[in-house]
N, C-alpha and C positions, 0 to 999 in steps of 0.2 A: 536482553532482546525481547523477552516476554512482555515487558511493559510497552515496548514499541508496537508489538503485534496487537496488544489489547486496545491501544488507542486507535489503531487503524481499523480493527474489527468494530469497535464502537462507532467510528465514523461511517463505515459501510452500512451498519445496521440502522443508524439514525438518519443519515443524510442520503444514502443511496437506496435505502429501504428495501433491502433484499428480504424476501418473504420467508426464508427458511433459516432462521438464526441458529437452530440446533444443528444444522449441517455445516456451519461456517467454522472450520477449525484451521489450524496452522497449515494444513496440507490440502485444503480444498482448492481445486483448480478454478481460479477466479474468472478467467476469460472463457475457458472451455465450458464451464457450468453457467455461463451468462450471469455471473454475479456482477461483473463490471463490463461495460461496453466502452466504446471510444470516448463518449461524453463523460461517463462516470470516471474514466481513467484520468481525464484532465481535472475533474473536480477533486479526485483523490490526490493528484500531484499538487494542486494548489493547497490542499489541507496539509499534506506532508511538509511542503516547503515552509508553511507558516508555523505549524506545530513544532517542528524540529529545527527550525532556523537553518535550513539547508537549501541548496539550489539544485534542481534537476536539469543538467545541461541537455540540450536537444538530442545529442547523440546517445543519451541514456534512456530516452523514451522508447524503450524496446519492450515488446511483449514479454521477453524472458525476465525482465525485472519486475513483472507484475503477475507471474504465474500463480503464486500463492501468498498468503500473509507472511510466511516464513521468508520468501524471496524478497518481498518489499522490505521487511524488517532488516534483513541482512544488508540490503543495499543502503538503507537509511543509516544503519550502524556504521557502515564503511565510510559514508559521506561525513558523518559526525566526527569519526576518528581522523579522517584526512584533513578536516577543517581545523582540528586541534593541533595538528602537527606543524 
């Protein structure tokens, strides 16, 4: 799951350009700390769908799936595993 987090972290730092890379860890509150906003969330979803070859159904576009890098990685891992079943 760490590899998933690393790829998402890299995307946020490069493409969303959050100014405080030293503060972006697995448990940083992404929405609460304004790391991502609604536009950045959709960019992040597009990246995750392409990078990990999964689909984010509309009903899963919930803030709770984007709270932290750990939350996103857990969601992605679950989608990958359910796709392989």
